[in-house]
C-alpha positions as CSV (number, residue, x, y, z in Angstrom):
1,M,30.3,56.8,69.9
2,S,28.4,58.7,71.8
3,G,25.1,60.5,71.9
4,I,23.6,64.3,72.6
5,Y,20.2,65.0,74.3
6,I,18.7,68.7,74.6
7,H,15.7,69.0,76.1
8,I,13.3,71.9,75.3
9,P,11.6,72.9,78.2
10,F,8.7,74.8,76.9
11,C,5.3,74.3,75.3
12,K,2.5,76.5,74.0
13,K,0.1,74.1,75.9
14,A,0.0,71.9,78.8
15,C,-1.4,68.4,78.0
16,H,-3.3,67.0,80.9
17,Y,-1.1,63.8,81.1
18,C,2.3,65.3,80.6
19,N,4.3,64.8,83.5
20,F,7.9,66.0,81.5
21,H,9.5,69.0,82.7
22,F,8.1,72.1,80.5
23,S,7.1,75.6,80.5
24,T,4.0,77.7,79.1
25,Q,6.3,80.8,79.6
26,T,7.7,80.9,76.4
27,Q,9.0,84.3,77.0
28,Y,12.0,82.9,78.4
29,L,13.0,81.0,75.2
30,N,15.8,83.4,74.2
31,E,17.2,83.5,78.0
32,F,17.2,79.4,77.6
33,T,18.9,79.4,74.3
34,E,21.8,81.8,75.9
35,A,22.3,79.5,78.8
36,L,22.1,76.3,76.7
37,L,25.0,77.7,74.7
38,K,27.2,78.1,77.9
39,E,26.1,74.4,79.0
40,I,27.6,73.1,75.8
41,E,30.9,74.9,76.4
42,L,30.8,74.0,80.3
43,Q,30.0,70.4,79.4
44,Q,32.2,69.6,76.4
45,K,34.4,67.0,78.1
46,Y,31.8,65.0,79.2
47,I,31.7,62.8,76.4
48,S,34.7,61.5,74.2
49,G,34.5,60.2,70.6
50,K,32.4,61.1,67.6
51,I,28.8,61.9,67.9
52,E,26.6,59.9,66.4
53,T,23.3,60.9,67.0
54,L,21.7,64.3,67.8
55,Y,18.0,64.3,69.4
56,F,16.0,67.6,70.3
57,G,13.4,66.5,72.9
58,G,11.1,68.2,75.0
59,G,8.9,70.1,75.6
60,T,8.4,71.3,72.2
61,P,11.7,71.8,70.1
62,S,9.6,72.9,67.3
63,L,8.9,76.2,69.1
64,L,12.7,77.1,68.4
65,S,13.2,79.7,65.9
66,N,15.6,78.8,62.9
67,E,18.0,81.3,64.2
68,A,18.2,79.5,67.9
69,L,18.6,76.2,66.1
70,Q,21.4,77.2,64.1
71,S,23.1,78.8,66.9
72,I,23.0,75.7,69.0
73,L,24.2,73.5,66.2
74,N,27.0,75.6,65.3
75,Q,28.1,75.8,69.0
76,L,27.8,72.1,69.7
77,R,30.1,71.5,66.2
78,N,32.3,74.1,67.9
79,H,32.7,71.5,71.0
80,F,32.1,68.2,69.5
81,D,33.1,65.8,66.7
82,F,30.2,64.8,64.8
83,D,30.0,61.6,62.7
84,T,29.8,62.6,59.2
85,D,26.4,60.8,58.8
86,F,24.8,61.3,62.1
87,E,21.4,61.0,63.0
88,F,19.4,64.6,64.0
89,T,16.0,64.1,65.4
90,L,14.0,67.0,66.2
91,E,10.4,66.1,67.7
92,A,7.7,68.5,66.2
93,N,4.3,69.4,67.6
94,P,1.7,69.2,64.2
95,D,0.8,72.8,64.8
96,D,4.5,74.3,64.3
97,L,5.1,71.7,61.2
98,S,4.5,74.4,58.4
99,S,6.2,74.0,55.1
100,A,8.4,76.9,55.5
101,A,9.5,75.1,58.8
102,A,9.8,71.6,57.6
103,A,12.3,73.3,54.6
104,S,14.3,75.1,57.4
105,W,14.9,72.4,59.5
106,L,16.0,70.4,56.4
107,E,18.4,73.0,55.3
108,I,19.8,73.3,59.1
109,G,20.7,69.4,59.0
110,V,17.9,67.8,60.7
111,N,17.3,64.3,59.0
112,R,14.6,62.8,61.3
113,L,11.5,64.4,62.3
114,S,9.4,62.8,65.6
115,I,5.9,63.9,65.3
116,G,3.5,64.4,67.9
117,I,0.2,63.1,66.2
118,Q,-1.1,61.1,69.7
119,S,-4.1,60.6,67.8
120,F,-6.2,61.4,64.4
121,Q,-9.4,61.4,66.4
122,A,-10.5,64.6,67.4
123,H,-12.5,63.6,70.7
124,S,-9.2,62.3,71.7
125,L,-7.0,65.1,71.0
126,G,-9.6,67.4,73.1
127,W,-9.6,64.9,76.0
128,M,-6.0,64.9,76.1
129,N,-5.9,69.0,75.8
130,R,-3.4,69.0,72.7
131,A,-2.9,72.3,70.8
132,H,-3.3,70.6,67.4
133,S,-6.3,69.7,65.3
134,V,-6.7,66.4,63.2
135,E,-6.6,68.5,60.1
136,Q,-3.1,70.1,61.5
137,A,-2.2,66.3,62.2
138,H,-2.5,65.6,58.3
139,Q,-1.2,68.8,57.1
140,A,2.3,68.4,59.0
141,I,2.7,64.9,57.8
142,Q,2.2,66.1,54.2
143,N,4.4,69.1,55.0
144,A,7.3,67.0,56.0
145,Q,7.1,64.6,52.9
146,A,6.5,67.8,50.5
147,A,9.8,69.2,52.1
148,G,11.8,65.8,51.5
149,F,11.8,64.1,54.4
150,T,11.9,60.6,54.5
151,N,12.8,59.5,57.8
152,M,10.2,60.1,60.4
153,S,8.2,58.8,63.4
154,A,5.1,59.5,64.7
155,D,3.9,58.9,68.0
156,L,0.7,57.8,69.1
157,I,-1.5,57.0,72.6
158,Y,-3.3,54.4,73.4
159,G,-5.5,53.3,76.3
160,T,-7.5,56.6,76.7
161,P,-10.9,56.1,77.8
162,H,-13.1,57.3,74.9
163,L,-10.7,55.7,71.8
164,S,-12.4,52.8,70.6
165,D,-10.7,49.5,68.7
166,Q,-11.9,50.8,65.5
167,D,-10.5,54.5,66.3
168,L,-7.2,53.2,67.0
169,R,-7.2,50.9,64.0
170,Q,-8.0,54.0,61.6
171,D,-5.1,55.9,63.7
172,L,-2.6,53.2,62.4
173,Q,-3.9,53.0,59.2
174,I,-3.5,56.6,58.6
175,L,0.0,56.4,59.2
176,L,0.7,53.5,57.1
177,D,-1.1,54.9,54.3
178,Y,1.0,57.8,54.7
179,N,4.2,55.2,54.7
180,I,5.7,56.5,57.8
181,P,8.8,54.3,58.8
182,H,8.2,54.5,62.5
183,I,5.8,54.7,65.0
184,S,5.8,54.9,69.0
185,C,2.9,53.7,70.8
186,Y,2.5,54.7,74.4
187,A,0.0,53.5,76.6
188,L,-1.6,56.4,78.3
189,T,-0.5,56.7,82.0
190,V,-1.7,58.8,84.9
191,E,1.3,60.3,86.6
192,E,0.7,62.3,89.9
193,K,1.3,66.2,89.6
194,T,-0.3,66.1,86.3
195,A,-3.6,67.8,85.3
196,L,-5.2,64.2,84.3
197,F,-4.3,62.7,87.8
198,S,-6.4,65.4,89.4
199,M,-9.3,65.3,87.4
200,I,-9.6,61.7,87.8
201,Q,-9.1,62.1,91.6
202,K,-12.1,64.5,91.7
203,K,-14.3,62.3,89.4
204,N,-13.9,64.9,86.4
205,L,-12.5,62.4,84.1
206,Q,-13.3,58.5,83.6
207,D,-10.3,56.8,84.8
208,I,-8.1,54.2,82.4
209,D,-8.8,50.8,81.9
210,T,-6.1,48.7,81.7
211,S,-7.8,45.7,80.2
212,Q,-8.7,48.2,77.2
213,Q,-5.1,49.2,77.1
214,A,-3.9,45.4,77.2
215,R,-6.4,45.0,74.1
216,H,-5.3,48.2,72.2
217,F,-1.4,47.0,72.7
218,D,-2.4,43.4,71.3
219,L,-4.1,45.2,68.4
220,I,-1.0,47.5,67.9
221,I,1.4,44.6,67.6
222,E,-1.0,42.5,65.5
223,T,-1.7,45.4,63.0
224,L,1.8,46.5,62.7
225,E,3.7,43.2,62.4
226,D,1.3,41.8,59.7
227,A,2.1,44.9,58.1
228,G,5.7,43.8,57.9
229,W,7.1,46.2,61.0
230,E,9.5,45.2,63.9
231,H,8.0,45.2,67.2
232,Y,12.0,46.3,68.2
233,E,11.1,47.5,71.7
234,I,7.9,47.8,73.8
235,S,6.8,51.0,72.5
236,N,8.5,51.0,69.3
237,F,7.7,49.8,65.9
238,S,9.8,50.3,62.6
239,K,9.9,48.8,59.0
240,P,13.5,47.2,58.5
241,N,16.4,49.6,58.8
242,H,14.3,52.4,60.5
243,R,14.9,52.1,64.1
244,S,15.6,55.4,66.2
245,K,19.5,55.0,66.5
246,H,19.5,57.4,69.3
247,N,17.1,55.5,71.3
248,S,18.5,52.5,70.2
249,N,21.8,53.2,71.3
250,Y,20.5,54.4,74.8
251,W,19.0,51.0,75.4
252,N,22.0,49.5,74.5
253,G,24.1,51.5,77.0
254,V,25.9,54.0,74.5
255,P,27.2,56.9,76.6
256,Y,25.1,60.1,75.9
257,L,25.2,64.0,77.3
258,G,21.9,65.6,78.2
259,L,21.7,69.4,78.0
260,G,19.2,71.4,79.1
261,P,16.8,71.8,82.5
262,A,15.7,67.9,83.6
263,A,18.2,66.4,81.0
264,H,19.9,63.2,81.9
265,S,23.3,62.2,81.0
266,Y,25.5,58.6,81.3
267,N,29.0,57.7,80.9
268,K,28.5,54.0,82.0
269,H,29.9,54.6,85.6
270,S,27.2,57.0,86.7
271,R,24.0,59.0,85.7
272,Q,23.2,62.5,86.2
273,W,20.5,65.0,86.1
274,N,20.3,68.7,85.6
275,V,17.9,70.4,88.1
276,A,14.3,70.6,87.0
277,N,13.5,74.2,86.9
278,N,14.4,76.7,84.5
279,Q,15.2,79.9,86.4
280,L,17.6,78.1,88.7
281,Y,19.2,76.3,85.3
282,F,19.8,79.8,84.2
283,Q,21.1,81.1,87.3
284,S,23.6,78.4,87.8
285,I,24.8,78.7,84.4
286,K,25.3,82.3,84.5
287,K,27.7,81.4,87.4
288,N,29.3,78.9,84.7
289,T,28.5,75.9,87.1
290,V,25.5,73.0,85.7
291,P,23.3,72.7,88.1
292,F,22.9,68.6,88.4
293,E,22.6,65.8,90.9
294,I,24.6,62.6,90.2
295,E,24.3,58.8,91.0
296,S,27.1,56.3,91.0
297,L,26.2,53.1,89.4
298,N,27.7,49.9,90.8
299,I,27.5,46.7,89.4
300,P,24.3,45.5,90.5
301,A,22.8,48.9,89.5
302,Q,23.9,48.4,85.9
303,F,23.1,44.9,85.9
304,N,19.6,46.0,87.0
305,E,19.3,48.3,84.1
306,Y,20.7,46.2,81.7
307,M,17.7,43.6,82.3
308,M,15.1,46.4,82.5
309,I,16.1,47.8,79.3
310,S,17.2,44.4,77.4
311,L,13.8,42.4,78.2
312,R,12.0,45.9,76.6
313,Q,13.9,45.0,73.3
314,M,13.2,42.4,70.7
315,E,16.6,40.8,71.0
316,G,16.0,40.3,74.4
317,C,18.9,39.7,77.2
318,S,22.3,37.9,76.0
319,L,24.0,35.6,78.5
320,K,27.3,36.4,77.2
321,I,27.1,39.7,77.7
322,I,25.7,39.5,81.3
323,R,29.0,37.1,82.1
324,N,31.3,39.3,80.4
325,E,30.0,42.4,81.9
326,F,28.7,41.5,85.2
327,G,30.1,38.3,86.1
328,E,29.3,34.3,86.3
329,K,27.4,34.6,89.5
330,Y,25.1,36.8,87.7
331,E,24.6,34.5,84.8
332,A,23.9,32.0,87.3
333,H,21.3,34.3,88.9
334,V,19.6,34.7,85.7
335,K,19.9,30.8,84.9
336,S,18.2,30.0,88.0
337,L,15.2,31.9,87.6
338,V,14.4,31.3,83.8
339,A,12.7,28.0,84.0
340,T,9.4,29.1,85.6
341,Y,9.1,32.1,82.4
342,L,9.5,29.6,79.8
343,Q,7.3,27.1,81.4
344,N,4.3,29.8,81.8
345,N,5.2,31.3,78.1
346,Q,6.6,34.4,79.2
347,L,9.9,34.0,78.0
348,Q,11.4,32.2,75.0
349,Q,15.1,31.1,74.2
350,T,17.1,32.9,71.5
351,A,20.4,32.0,70.3
352,M,21.7,34.2,72.6
353,G,19.7,34.2,75.8
354,F,16.4,35.2,76.4
355,A,13.3,37.2,75.2
356,L,10.0,38.1,75.9
357,T,7.2,36.0,74.2
358,K,4.5,38.1,72.5
359,E,1.9,37.6,75.4
360,A,4.1,38.9,78.1
361,K,5.5,42.2,76.6
362,F,2.8,44.2,78.2
363,F,4.2,43.0,81.2
364,A,7.7,43.6,80.6
365,D,8.6,45.7,83.5
366,G,7.1,43.6,85.8
367,I,8.8,40.4,84.3
368,A,12.4,42.4,84.3
369,S,12.2,43.5,88.0
370,D,11.9,39.8,88.9
371,F,15.5,39.4,88.0
372,F,16.9,42.1,89.9
373,W,19.6,42.0,91.9
374,I,18.7,42.7,95.5
375,N,22.0,43.1,97.4
376,D,24.1,45.4,99.8
377,P,26.3,47.7,98.1
378,T,29.2,44.9,97.3
379,G,26.7,43.3,94.9
380,S,26.2,40.0,97.2
381,L,22.8,38.5,97.2
């Protein structure tokens, strides 16, 4: 099984916090679609086997016309073998999610929507420079449900300076009341080269408070777990049987092909990423060349990635997988470090290995990096 990710590098408006590759020059959408159709043809041999998941991310995929979406899907079907019940996710901004749009997406075959709500608080949306209003956020969910979508996810951003604990509780309760089966919750991060970073540096905006973010994270976990949800990955929560199949496959090392500017691909042996520049992407594709850089993944790099990703997941890391995939010395390496984390109540033992405790999840990436194999190219410590 494999997956396909398509990056749509356009937005109506630049959110202050976003460091993903995008452009507000939406007049190039048609040129992008033509280039993407060609890239699909050029990359058809990158992955093999049936396509189990298709994910349109961005940027703002909901900006694509119905005709463009259909032509992309037709081209994909011409060059790849799709599983009969593949998961087809489309990211949508609330201001694009009209009743007509929802109905057309469902007709094309989209069976899962990821809606960029971010907040139901007007002051938070304004602070983030989001393009939609609170009213549009509510209407988008209602339109999607009325059209017949049952498999949906909503994004929330927590830890913004003006988001109170009560605001966050209200945001979560609204989604629970709407019976949304999947919620992705992301702590606001201040990335260089973003408008947010610049405004904070110039003291025009208040900086984030990490203690507030930690408190918000605990509040989210408590609220959703009390409602019977699985905290199956650090930023992701779902009702039972409603995990994101595409993202779960990514976290579990299933190969995937990334298409479009800045999209990443992975085939177990290497990782590659397309140029993050729309015009350079267009020019290269016209010459029948996919403009990408590539990184070969040696065993230590694969192990480090496994530790990072596995410890972000509810099931944690498996000693059996470590032994079988990487070798006994890697298993011994993990075992030699685990005792301290067990004693400090940061890790807990599982049937297969170890997982983060609830108290340690906010520090997942730091703990995972402590297990990294620091080595020479041969893989020796």
